[in-house]
C-alpha positions as CSV (number, residue, x, y, z in Angstrom):
1,M,35.0,15.2,15.6
2,T,33.8,12.1,13.7
3,M,34.2,8.6,15.1
4,L,33.8,5.2,13.5
5,A,33.1,1.9,15.2
6,V,34.7,-0.6,12.9
7,F,33.5,-4.2,12.6
8,R,34.6,-7.1,10.4
9,S,31.0,-8.4,10.3
10,R,28.4,-6.4,8.4
11,A,25.6,-8.0,10.5
12,Q,27.2,-7.0,13.8
13,A,27.9,-3.5,12.5
14,L,24.2,-3.1,11.6
15,E,23.1,-4.5,14.9
16,F,25.3,-2.0,16.7
17,V,23.9,0.9,14.6
18,S,20.4,-0.2,15.7
19,V,21.6,-0.4,19.4
20,L,23.0,3.1,19.1
21,R,19.9,4.5,17.5
22,G,17.8,2.9,20.3
23,A,19.9,4.8,22.8
24,G,19.3,8.1,21.1
25,V,22.7,8.4,19.3
26,P,22.6,10.0,15.9
27,V,24.4,7.4,13.8
28,Q,24.9,6.5,10.1
29,T,26.3,3.4,8.4
30,V,29.2,4.2,6.2
31,S,31.8,2.2,4.2
32,T,34.8,1.2,6.3
33,P,37.8,3.2,5.2
34,K,40.9,1.4,3.8
35,E,42.9,2.7,6.8
36,A,41.0,0.3,9.0
37,G,42.7,-2.7,7.3
38,V,39.7,-5.0,7.7
39,G,38.6,-5.4,4.1
40,C,35.4,-4.1,2.7
41,G,32.7,-3.6,5.2
42,I,30.5,-1.0,7.0
43,S,31.1,1.0,10.1
44,A,29.0,3.0,12.5
45,K,29.7,6.7,12.1
46,F,28.8,9.1,15.0
47,D,30.0,12.3,16.7
48,E,32.8,11.9,19.3
49,R,30.6,13.4,22.0
50,F,28.7,10.1,22.0
51,L,31.9,7.9,22.4
52,A,31.4,7.2,26.1
53,R,27.8,6.0,25.4
54,A,29.0,3.9,22.4
55,K,31.7,2.2,24.5
56,F,29.2,1.5,27.3
57,L,26.7,-0.1,24.8
58,L,29.5,-2.0,23.1
59,G,30.5,-3.5,26.4
60,K,26.9,-4.8,27.1
61,K,27.1,-7.3,24.2
62,R,29.7,-9.6,22.7
63,Y,30.7,-8.2,19.4
64,S,33.4,-10.7,18.3
65,S,34.0,-8.8,15.0
66,F,34.6,-5.4,16.6
67,S,37.9,-4.0,15.4
68,G,38.1,-0.7,17.3
69,F,37.2,2.9,17.2
70,M,38.7,5.2,14.6
71,K,38.8,9.0,14.7
72,A,38.7,11.4,11.7
73,G,41.9,13.4,11.3
74,R,43.0,15.8,8.6
75,D,44.7,13.0,6.7
76,G,42.0,10.3,7.1
77,Y,41.0,8.0,9.9
78,F,43.2,6.5,12.5
79,Y,42.7,4.0,15.4
80,Q,42.5,5.5,18.8
């Protein structure tokens, strides 16, 4: 299943993508879906099997603009 790490800051989203890549997580930058309710931005998209690693890495830094993790469903994305 596809996951998104949603940020209100483009700079912090890009930094988190770099951190994930450095930790061996296959990740892409994607447009944040409207369901996120954070305006236009970008999110980190990765497979759910890397969620524990993403949460661990997220906790190591202070990402003040982190909005949450969203999961892909059949009707779009929803917050977990």
